[in-house]
C-alpha positions in Angstrom: 72.2 -56.4 0.8 72.9 -58.6 -2.2 70.1 -61.0 -1.2 67.6 -58.2 -1.1 68.7 -57.0 -4.5 68.1 -60.5 -5.9 64.8 -60.7 -4.2 63.5 -57.5 -5.6 65.0 -58.1 -9.0 62.9 -61.3 -9.3 59.9 -59.7 -7.6 59.9 -56.8 -10.1 60.1 -59.3 -12.9 57.1 -61.2 -11.5 55.1 -58.0 -10.9 55.2 -56.9 -14.5 54.6 -60.5 -15.7 51.5 -60.7 -13.7 50.3 -57.2 -14.8 50.7 -58.1 -18.5 49.1 -61.5 -18.3 46.2 -60.4 -15.9 45.4 -57.5 -18.2 45.2 -59.9 -21.2 43.1 -62.5 -19.3 40.7 -59.8 -18.1 40.3 -58.5 -21.7 39.4 -62.1 -22.8 36.7 -62.3 -20.1 35.3 -58.7 -20.0 36.2 -57.1 -23.4 38.9 -55.1 -25.1 37.6 -51.7 -24.2 39.2 -48.6 -22.8 37.2 -48.7 -19.6 38.2 -52.4 -18.9 41.9 -51.6 -19.5 41.7 -48.6 -17.3 39.9 -50.6 -14.6 42.6 -53.3 -14.6 45.4 -50.9 -14.4 43.7 -48.8 -11.7 43.0 -52.0 -9.7 46.6 -53.1 -10.0 48.0 -49.7 -9.0 45.4 -49.1 -6.3 46.2 -52.5 -4.8 49.9 -51.5 -4.7 49.0 -48.3 -2.9 46.7 -50.0 -0.4 49.3 -52.6 0.4 52.0 -50.0 0.8 49.9 -47.9 3.2 48.6 -51.0 5.1 52.0 -52.5 5.6 53.4 -49.2 6.8 50.6 -48.8 9.3 51.0 -52.3 10.7 54.8 -51.9 11.0 54.3 -48.6 12.9 51.8 -50.2 15.3 53.1 -53.7 15.9 56.8 -53.6 15.1 57.8 -54.0 18.8 55.4 -56.8 19.4 56.9 -59.1 16.7 58.8 -62.0 18.2 60.0 -63.6 14.9 62.4 -62.5 12.2 60.8 -59.5 10.3 62.1 -61.0 7.0 59.5 -63.7 7.5 56.8 -61.1 6.9 58.3 -60.3 3.5 58.7 -64.0 2.7 55.1 -64.7 3.6 53.9 -61.9 1.3 55.9 -63.3 -1.6 54.5 -66.8 -0.9 51.0 -65.5 -1.1 51.7 -63.5 -4.3 52.8 -66.7 -5.9 49.4 -68.3 -5.1 47.8 -65.4 -7.1 49.1 -67.1 -10.3 46.5 -69.8 -9.8 43.8 -67.7 -8.0 43.4 -64.7 -10.3 42.6 -66.6 -13.6 40.0 -68.6 -11.7 38.5 -65.5 -10.1 38.3 -63.7 -13.4 36.5 -66.7 -14.9 34.1 -66.9 -12.0 33.3 -63.2 -12.3 32.6 -63.6 -16.0 30.3 -66.5 -15.4 28.4 -64.5 -12.8 28.2 -61.6 -15.2 27.0 -63.8 -18.0 24.3 -65.3 -15.8 23.1 -61.8 -14.9 23.2 -60.8 -18.6 21.2 -63.8 -19.6 18.2 -62.6 -17.6 18.7 -58.8 -18.1 20.1 -57.0 -21.2 22.8 -54.7 -19.8 23.9 -51.5 -21.3 27.6 -51.1 -22.0 28.1 -48.8 -19.0 26.3 -51.2 -16.6 28.3 -54.1 -18.0 31.5 -52.2 -17.5 30.6 -51.2 -14.0 29.8 -54.8 -12.9 32.9 -56.0 -14.7 35.0 -53.4 -12.8 33.7 -54.8 -9.5 34.6 -58.3 -10.5 38.1 -57.3 -11.6 38.7 -55.3 -8.5 37.7 -58.2 -6.3 40.0 -60.5 -8.2 43.1 -58.2 -8.3 43.2 -55.7 -5.5 44.0 -58.2 -2.6 46.9 -59.8 -4.5 48.2 -56.4 -5.7 48.1 -55.2 -2.1 50.5 -58.0 -1.2 52.8 -56.7 -3.9 52.6 -53.2 -2.6 53.5 -54.4 0.9 56.8 -55.9 -0.1 58.9 -52.7 -0.1 57.9 -51.5 3.4 58.2 -55.0 4.7 61.6 -55.4 3.3 62.6 -52.0 4.5 61.5 -53.1 8.0 63.6 -56.2 7.8 66.6 -54.1 6.6 66.2 -51.6 9.4 65.9 -54.4 11.9 69.3 -55.8 11.0 72.1 -53.6 12.5 74.4 -54.8 9.7 72.1 -53.4 7.0 70.7 -50.2 8.3 70.5 -47.6 5.5 68.7 -44.3 5.1 68.5 -45.1 1.4 67.0 -48.6 1.6 64.0 -47.6 -0.4 66.0 -46.4 -3.4 68.1 -49.6 -3.2 65.0 -51.8 -3.4 63.4 -49.5 -5.9 66.3 -49.8 -8.3 66.5 -53.6 -8.2 62.7 -53.8 -8.6 62.9 -51.6 -11.7 65.6 -53.7 -13.3 63.4 -56.8 -12.7 60.5 -54.9 -14.2 62.5 -54.2 -17.4 63.2 -57.9 -17.8 59.6 -58.6 -16.9 58.4 -56.6 -19.9 60.6 -58.6 -22.3 61.1 -62.2 -21.3 57.5 -63.2 -20.7 56.7 -62.3 -24.3 58.8 -65.2 -25.4 57.3 -67.6 -22.8 53.8 -66.7 -23.9 54.7 -67.3 -27.5 55.9 -70.9 -26.8 53.7 -72.0 -23.9 50.8 -69.5 -23.4 49.5 -67.3 -20.7 48.8 -69.8 -18.0 52.2 -71.5 -18.2 53.8 -68.0 -18.0 51.9 -67.4 -14.8 53.2 -70.7 -13.4 56.7 -69.4 -14.1 56.0 -66.4 -12.0 54.5 -68.5 -9.2 57.7 -70.6 -9.1 59.9 -67.5 -8.9 57.8 -66.1 -6.1 58.0 -69.4 -4.2 61.8 -69.3 -4.7 62.0 -65.8 -3.2 59.8 -66.8 -0.3 61.7 -69.9 0.7 65.0 -68.2 0.2 64.0 -65.3 2.5 62.8 -67.8 5.1 66.1 -69.6 4.9 68.1 -66.4 5.1 66.2 -65.2 8.1 66.8 -68.5 9.8 70.5 -68.5 8.9 71.1 -65.0 10.2 68.7 -65.3 13.2 67.4 -61.9 12.3 64.9 -60.4 14.6 65.6 -61.9 18.0 65.6 -58.3 19.1 63.7 -55.9 17.0 65.5 -52.5 16.7 63.0 -49.7 17.6 61.9 -47.5 14.8 63.3 -44.0 15.0 60.8 -41.3 16.2 60.9 -39.1 13.1 59.9 -35.4 13.6 57.2 -34.0 11.4 58.5 -32.3 8.3 58.4 -28.6 7.8 55.8 -27.0 5.5 58.3 -26.7 2.7 59.3 -30.4 3.0 55.6 -31.3 2.8 56.0 -30.3 -0.8 58.0 -33.5 -1.3 54.8 -35.4 -1.3 53.3 -33.0 -3.9 56.2 -33.6 -6.2 56.0 -37.4 -5.7 52.3 -37.3 -6.5 53.1 -35.4 -9.7 55.9 -37.8 -10.8 53.3 -40.6 -10.7 50.5 -38.6 -12.3 52.6 -37.3 -15.2 54.7 -40.4 -15.9 51.7 -42.7 -16.1 49.4 -40.2 -17.7 52.0 -39.5 -20.4 52.4 -43.2 -21.0 48.8 -43.2 -22.3 49.6 -40.3 -24.5 52.8 -41.9 -25.8 50.8 -45.0 -27.0 48.4 -42.8 -28.9 51.2 -40.6 -30.3 53.6 -43.3 -31.3 51.2 -45.9 -32.8 51.3 -44.5 -36.3 55.1 -45.0 -36.3 55.5 -48.3 -34.3 52.2 -50.0 -34.9 49.6 -51.7 -32.7 51.3 -55.0 -32.0 52.1 -56.3 -28.5 55.8 -55.6 -29.2 55.0 -52.0 -30.0 53.5 -51.4 -26.6 56.3 -53.5 -25.1 58.9 -51.2 -26.7 57.3 -48.2 -25.0 57.1 -50.0 -21.7 60.7 -51.2 -21.8 62.0 -47.8 -22.8 60.1 -46.2 -20.0 61.2 -48.7 -17.4 64.7 -49.0 -18.7 65.2 -45.2 -18.6 63.6 -45.0 -15.2 66.0 -47.7 -14.0 69.0 -45.8 -15.4 67.9 -42.6 -13.6 67.4 -44.4 -10.3 70.7 -46.2 -10.7 72.4 -42.8 -11.4 70.9 -41.5 -8.1 72.2 -44.6 -6.2 75.6 -44.2 -7.8 76.1 -40.5 -7.7 73.5 -38.9 -5.6 74.7 -40.3 -2.3 73.3 -37.5 -0.3 69.5 -37.4 -0.7 69.6 -33.7 0.0 72.0 -33.1 -2.9 71.5 -29.7 -4.6 73.2 -30.7 -7.8 70.2 -32.1 -9.7 68.7 -30.4 -12.7 66.0 -27.9 -11.9 62.5 -29.3 -11.8 61.4 -26.9 -14.5 63.6 -28.9 -17.0 61.1 -31.7 -16.7 58.6 -29.6 -18.7 60.8 -29.6 -21.7 61.5 -33.4 -21.4 57.7 -34.0 -21.2 57.0 -32.6 -24.6 60.0 -34.1 -26.5 57.7 -36.9 -27.9 55.9 -34.2 -30.0 59.2 -33.3 -31.6 60.2 -37.0 -32.0 56.9 -37.9 -33.6 57.0 -35.5 -36.6 56.3 -37.1 -40.0 59.4 -37.9 -41.8 62.1 -40.6 -42.3 63.2 -41.1 -38.7 64.0 -44.5 -37.3 61.3 -45.7 -34.9 63.8 -46.6 -32.2 65.3 -43.1 -32.4 61.8 -41.7 -32.1 61.0 -43.7 -29.0 64.4 -43.1 -27.2 64.4 -39.4 -28.0 60.9 -38.8 -26.9 60.6 -41.1 -23.8 64.0 -41.7 -22.3 64.9 -38.1 -21.0 61.8 -37.6 -19.0 61.8 -41.2 -17.7 65.4 -40.9 -16.6 64.7 -37.7 -14.8 61.7 -39.1 -13.0 63.7 -42.3 -12.2 66.3 -40.1 -10.5 63.8 -37.9 -8.7 61.3 -40.4 -7.3 63.7 -42.6 -5.1 65.6 -39.5 -4.1 62.5 -37.8 -2.7 61.3 -41.0 -1.0 64.7 -41.4 0.6 64.6 -37.8 1.6 61.1 -38.1 3.1 61.6 -41.5 4.9 65.3 -41.6 5.9 64.9 -45.4 5.9 61.7 -45.5 8.0 59.4 -48.1 6.5 56.2 -46.4 7.5 57.2 -43.0 6.0 58.4 -44.7 2.8 55.2 -46.6 2.5 53.2 -43.4 2.8 55.4 -41.5 0.3 55.2 -44.5 -2.1 51.4 -44.6 -1.8 51.2 -40.9 -2.7 53.2 -41.6 -5.8 51.0 -44.6 -6.7 47.9 -42.4 -6.2 49.3 -40.2 -8.9 49.9 -43.3 -11.0 46.2 -44.2 -10.7 44.9 -40.8 -11.6 47.3 -40.1 -14.5 45.9 -42.6 -17.0 42.3 -41.7 -16.1 43.0 -38.0 -16.7 44.8 -38.7 -20.0 42.4 -41.3 -21.4 39.1 -39.9 -20.3 39.6 -36.1 -20.0 42.4 -34.9 -22.2 42.8 -37.1 -25.3 39.0 -37.1 -26.2 39.1 -33.3 -26.2 42.6 -32.0 -27.1 45.5 -33.2 -29.2 48.4 -35.4 -28.0 50.7 -32.4 -28.0 48.5 -30.3 -25.8 47.9 -33.3 -23.5 51.6 -33.5 -23.0 51.8 -29.8 -22.4 49.2 -30.2 -19.7 51.4 -32.7 -18.0 54.5 -30.5 -18.5 53.0 -27.3 -17.1 53.1 -28.3 -13.4 56.9 -28.8 -13.6 57.3 -25.1 -14.5 55.4 -24.2 -11.3 57.5 -26.6 -9.2 60.7 -25.4 -10.7 60.0 -21.8 -10.0 58.6 -22.2 -6.5 59.9 -23.1 -3.1 58.0 -26.3 -2.5 61.0 -28.4 -1.7 63.7 -26.4 0.0 66.5 -28.8 -1.0 66.1 -27.6 -4.5 66.0 -23.9 -3.7 69.7 -23.1 -3.5 69.5 -20.5 -6.3 68.1 -17.1 -5.7 64.3 -16.8 -6.2 64.6 -14.6 -9.2 67.2 -16.8 -10.8 64.9 -19.7 -10.5 62.0 -17.8 -11.9 64.0 -16.7 -14.9 65.2 -20.3 -15.5 61.5 -21.4 -15.3 60.5 -18.8 -17.8 63.2 -20.0 -20.2 62.1 -23.6 -19.8 58.5 -22.5 -20.4 59.5 -20.8 -23.6 61.4 -23.9 -24.8 58.5 -26.1 -23.9 56.1 -24.0 -25.9 58.4 -24.0 -28.9 58.8 -27.8 -28.7 55.0 -28.1 -28.4 54.0 -25.8 -31.2 56.8 -26.1 -33.8 56.7 -29.8 -34.9 54.1 -31.0 -37.4 51.4 -33.5 -36.4 50.9 -36.8 -38.1 47.7 -35.8 -39.7 49.4 -33.0 -41.6 50.5 -35.6 -44.2 46.8 -35.5 -45.3 46.1 -32.0 -46.6 42.3 -32.6 -46.5 41.1 -34.7 -43.8 38.5 -35.1 -41.0 39.8 -35.9 -37.5 37.7 -37.1 -34.5 39.0 -37.9 -31.0 37.5 -40.0 -28.3 38.7 -42.0 -25.3 39.6 -45.0 -27.5 41.4 -43.5 -30.4 42.1 -40.6 -32.8 40.3 -41.4 -36.1 41.2 -39.8 -39.5 39.1 -39.9 -42.7 41.0 -38.7 -45.8 41.2 -39.1 -49.5 38.5 -39.0 -52.2 36.6 -41.5 -54.4 37.6 -45.1 -54.1 41.0 -44.1 -52.7 39.5 -42.8 -49.4 41.2 -44.1 -46.3 40.2 -44.7 -42.7 43.0 -44.5 -40.0 42.6 -45.3 -36.4 45.5 -44.0 -34.3 47.4 -43.6 -37.6 46.8 -47.3 -38.7 45.0 -47.9 -42.0 41.9 -50.0 -41.2 40.2 -50.8 -44.5 39.6 -49.6 -48.1 36.6 -49.3 -50.4 36.7 -52.8 -51.9 34.2 -55.4 -53.2 35.7 -57.9 -50.8 33.9 -56.1 -47.9 30.6 -56.4 -49.9 31.2 -60.1 -50.4 31.5 -60.5 -46.6 27.8 -59.8 -46.5 26.4 -61.1 -49.8 28.2 -64.5 -49.9 27.0 -65.8 -46.5 23.5 -64.3 -46.8 23.0 -65.8 -50.3 24.3 -69.2 -49.1 21.7 -69.6 -46.3 19.2 -72.4 -46.8 16.4 -70.0 -45.7 15.5 -66.4 -46.1 17.5 -64.2 -43.7 16.0 -62.0 -41.2 19.0 -60.6 -39.3 22.8 -60.1 -39.5 25.5 -59.0 -37.1 28.6 -57.1 -38.4 31.5 -57.1 -35.9 34.0 -54.3 -36.7 32.3 -51.4 -38.6 35.2 -50.0 -40.5 34.0 -47.8 -43.4 30.5 -49.4 -43.0 30.6 -51.2 -46.3 29.6 -54.7 -45.0 26.9 -53.1 -42.8 25.5 -51.2 -45.8 25.6 -54.3 -48.0 23.7 -56.4 -45.4 21.1 -53.6 -45.1 20.5 -53.9 -48.9 18.8 -57.2 -48.2 16.1 -55.4 -46.3 16.8 -57.2 -43.0 17.7 -56.2 -39.5 21.4 -55.5 -39.2 23.4 -54.7 -36.1 26.9 -53.4 -36.3 29.4 -53.4 -33.4 32.6 -51.3 -33.3 34.9 -50.6 -30.4 35.5 -47.0 -31.4 32.7 -44.5 -31.1 34.2 -42.2 -33.7 34.4 -44.8 -36.5 30.6 -45.0 -37.2 30.4 -41.3 -37.1 32.4 -41.1 -40.3 30.1 -43.5 -42.2 28.8 -40.6 -44.2 32.3 -39.8 -45.5 32.5 -43.1 -47.4 28.9 -43.6 -48.4 26.5 -40.9 -49.4 23.4 -42.7 -48.3 24.8 -43.3 -44.7 22.4 -40.8 -42.9 19.4 -42.5 -44.5 20.6 -45.9 -43.6 21.3 -45.0 -40.0 17.8 -43.6 -39.7 16.4 -46.9 -40.9 14.5 -48.9 -38.3 16.3 -52.0 -39.6 19.8 -50.6 -38.6 21.4 -50.5 -35.3 25.0 -49.5 -34.4 26.5 -50.5 -31.0 29.7 -49.1 -29.6 31.3 -52.0 -27.8 33.8 -54.8 -28.1 32.3 -57.4 -30.4 32.9 -60.4 -28.2 31.7 -58.6 -25.1 28.5 -57.6 -27.0 27.8 -61.2 -27.8 28.4 -62.0 -24.1 25.8 -59.5 -22.9 23.1 -59.8 -25.6 20.4 -62.5 -25.9 19.9 -61.8 -29.7 20.6 -64.5 -32.3 21.4 -63.9 -36.0 21.2 -65.6 -39.3 24.7 -64.4 -40.3 27.6 -63.1 -38.2 30.4 -61.5 -40.2 33.7 -60.6 -38.7 36.6 -58.5 -40.0 39.1 -58.0 -37.1 41.1 -54.7 -37.4 44.5 -55.0 -39.2 47.2 -55.8 -38.9 46.5 -59.5 -38.2 49.0 -59.3 -35.3 47.3 -56.3 -33.7 47.2 -56.6 -29.9 44.0 -58.2 -28.7 42.9 -59.2 -32.2 43.3 -63.0 -31.3 40.2 -62.7 -29.2 38.2 -62.6 -32.5 40.1 -65.6 -33.9 40.2 -68.0 -31.0 38.2 -71.2 -30.3 36.7 -69.5 -27.3 35.4 -66.7 -29.4 33.8 -69.1 -31.9 32.1 -70.9 -29.1 30.5 -67.7 -28.0 29.6 -66.7 -31.6 27.9 -70.1 -32.2 25.5 -69.5 -29.3 24.2 -66.4 -31.2 23.7 -68.1 -34.6 20.2 -69.1 -35.4 19.6 -72.7 -36.6 21.4 -73.2 -40.0 23.1 -69.8 -39.5 26.5 -69.0 -41.0 29.5 -67.2 -39.6 31.8 -65.4 -42.1 35.4 -64.7 -41.0 37.8 -62.6 -43.1 41.5 -63.4 -42.8 44.1 -61.2 -44.5 46.6 -62.9 -46.8 49.7 -61.7 -45.0 50.9 -63.8 -42.1 53.1 -66.8 -42.2 51.8 -70.4 -42.9 52.2 -71.2 -39.2 49.7 -68.5 -38.3 47.2 -69.3 -41.1 47.3 -72.9 -40.0 46.7 -72.0 -36.4 43.6 -69.9 -37.2 42.3 -72.5 -39.7 42.6 -75.2 -37.0 40.7 -73.1 -34.5 37.9 -72.7 -37.1 37.8 -76.3 -38.1 37.8 -77.5 -34.5 34.9 -75.1 -33.7 32.5 -75.8 -36.6 31.3 -78.9 -38.4 31.3 -77.4 -41.8 33.9 -75.1 -43.3 34.1 -73.6 -46.8 37.1 -71.4 -47.9 37.2 -68.9 -50.8 39.8 -66.6 -52.3 38.3 -63.1 -52.5 37.2 -61.1 -55.5 40.2 -58.9 -55.6 42.7 -61.7 -55.1 44.1 -61.3 -51.6 43.0 -62.7 -48.2 40.6 -65.6 -47.4 36.9 -65.9 -46.7 36.0 -68.5 -44.2 32.3 -69.4 -44.3 31.4 -71.8 -41.5 28.4 -73.4 -39.7 27.4 -76.3 -37.6 24.8 -77.1 -40.3 25.6 -78.1 -43.9 26.2 -75.1 -46.1 24.4 -75.5 -49.5 26.7 -75.6 -52.5 24.8 -73.4 -55.0 25.8 -72.3 -58.4 26.5 -68.6 -59.1 23.1 -68.3 -60.9 21.2 -69.6 -57.9 23.2 -67.3 -55.5 22.6 -64.3 -57.7 18.9 -65.2 -57.9 18.6 -64.9 -54.1 19.6 -61.3 -54.3 17.0 -58.6 -54.3 17.2 -55.6 -56.6 19.0 -53.4 -54.0 21.4 -56.2 -53.0 22.3 -57.0 -56.6 23.0 -53.4 -57.4 25.1 -53.1 -54.2 27.1 -56.2 -55.0 28.4 -54.9 -58.4 28.6 -51.3 -57.4 32.5 -51.3 -57.5 32.9 -54.2 -59.9 35.1 -55.8 -60.9 32.5 -57.9 -62.6 29.4 -56.4 -64.3 26.8 -58.8 -63.1 26.1 -60.6 -59.7 26.5 -64.0 -61.5 30.0 -63.2 -62.7 30.8 -61.7 -59.3 29.8 -64.9 -57.5 31.6 -67.0 -60.1 34.8 -65.2 -59.3 34.4 -66.4 -55.7 33.2 -70.0 -56.4 36.0 -70.6 -58.9 38.5 -69.9 -56.1 37.1 -72.2 -53.5 39.7 -74.5 -51.8 40.0 -76.8 -48.8 40.7 -75.7 -45.3 42.9 -78.8 -44.9 45.3 -77.3 -47.5 45.9 -74.3 -45.2 46.5 -76.6 -42.2 48.8 -78.9 -44.2 51.1 -76.0 -44.9 52.1 -75.9 -41.2 50.6 -79.0 -39.5 52.6 -78.5 -36.3 51.1 -75.1 -35.5 49.0 -75.1 -32.3 45.3 -74.3 -32.4 44.8 -70.5 -31.7 43.1 -70.2 -28.3 42.7 -67.4 -25.8 45.7 -68.8 -23.9 47.9 -69.2 -27.0 47.4 -66.2 -29.3 49.8 -67.2 -32.1 49.0 -64.2 -34.2 50.1 -61.7 -31.5 53.2 -63.4 -30.2 55.6 -64.3 -33.0 59.0 -62.6 -32.4 61.1 -65.8 -32.0 59.3 -67.4 -34.9 60.0 -64.3 -37.1 63.7 -64.3 -36.0 64.0 -67.9 -37.0 62.5 -67.1 -40.3 65.0 -64.3 -40.9 67.9 -66.6 -39.9 66.7 -69.2 -42.4 66.7 -66.7 -45.2 70.3 -65.8 -44.7 
């Protein structure tokens, strides 16, 4: 069985690699929105379920008609999966081109755009993911067909090795992406799949497996109580994947919004699941063992993240391990045990049981992201997922877990219910650190507005987004005043507190603002007293969408486009607003002699600043760079047409009365002339940014240098010691 362990170790690695990269490539083509992320994950998991069911059915019908080694079927599936590394990126691009062509003739709503995007994504992913889902039943068929390898627990054996590979797949590809990009990383996966395929072909040939196919055992139908096994398997998928969505929302204030933050949660979940499955393989040798912890205990484990995410000085690793590991280990033990118990080594039964588990995995994130989190807090969302385990623990759904007396089980379940309620209600929530605040929830984020005066803050999932600063005013006034013609329209990508949107409206022009989170514009009034009046203006329009996706689906063009991607600069997905591909899209929506203004925070290493500066210089013919009014960060003002070099007096003279008043509202200078002078006196060359790190690669969709930086950061720390 060692060969099979190696096969599924590598296969699990490739599966997570593909999932991570395909998700990112789909976001680049169709937008960084919650519906798109959900569609990708659902298509991935749905494909696994379809493949598992389909392979099981084919094995049941045609096993005795196969005249070649069964391992060849598995090898063939791995070979085809490898081809997906080349096919899926092309399919996503083709789908995007079709969508862009349709959008060029018809202005789609965000919902319609998401629906058509979902169809394109499903067509691209589901067939290849179905091949991945088929690998376990096909391998189980090969194992059962070899008298030397027959095992009633073959599913759990393959499941454990697959999980270990998945853990590695959540870590190693991050370094490959950092050095060589997404497409090269996919080629690594393709090579590994090909190695599995050719090795399996060679192994089958060497052992001559399959000259006589062993008949599948005729399994009797399970009893009514045993049918509950499938119910529990469905719930393990539903709760584990649904809770993963809640974990991300709950832990973001403490671990951030970087790629590595999400990787930490994924690695902890997969690693703990692997340890639980390994424990079952090592100690639970009898699938019908009665020694496992009562199912009701899972309810307490489910709400531990609420306890772990209390405000306070707690190490972030401790928070993650304490909150995620116990439940994941328990589910990791339980899932393969139940599949082994249901299938007894039969590939068709295992395929059906695994598909039921995957169905739960598909529904879990949808329930969490679109039903629970927009309406109730993270703690009560976790309690929702915890509650069914109280029912399972006190019932007789699975007779193999009913050794205790009925009343003993019910009393134990009541005790766990009490502990679960205490663990849910007792801990303080993150927002409690702000005595006076406003909190809004939606399917994208939890948004908090707090503070007073110029110290007011905006937090999205606990991360500070912006402040009330004259820099955000300059993002509108500097490019609008620099135009060689009177402006008529502007686009603000990333709404934030609405300051740039408000400043652009002070010019008396049409202004469109785009923000990913529907709750953010709803808090505009908290930061600006005239917000209701501005939103009622026929000149203003607020769109809830991904900024890049909005540009893809609108025919509108603008005199000025101003962009302030959400912090930190390393936030997952933020590179899609810094890349050469994004600038090419934005240029198509600039009117002749239009200007794009890009804000870049000051933090970030010279390598990163050079990478972004190169992307900008490569994309535009004319680039001007300014230090901001308040001394930190960088304004890039770029165009394909020459940008007039005007004096502060001329720039100030182009402001109307309302715009001039707005520009100096928060100082620090008393007049627009002095305010502009504070910018013009800090102009410097884009080449000086590039010269600080000339070897840095250009930031592209395929090479997001701002998001993937771990090895670069580790080298920096080593150099400081």
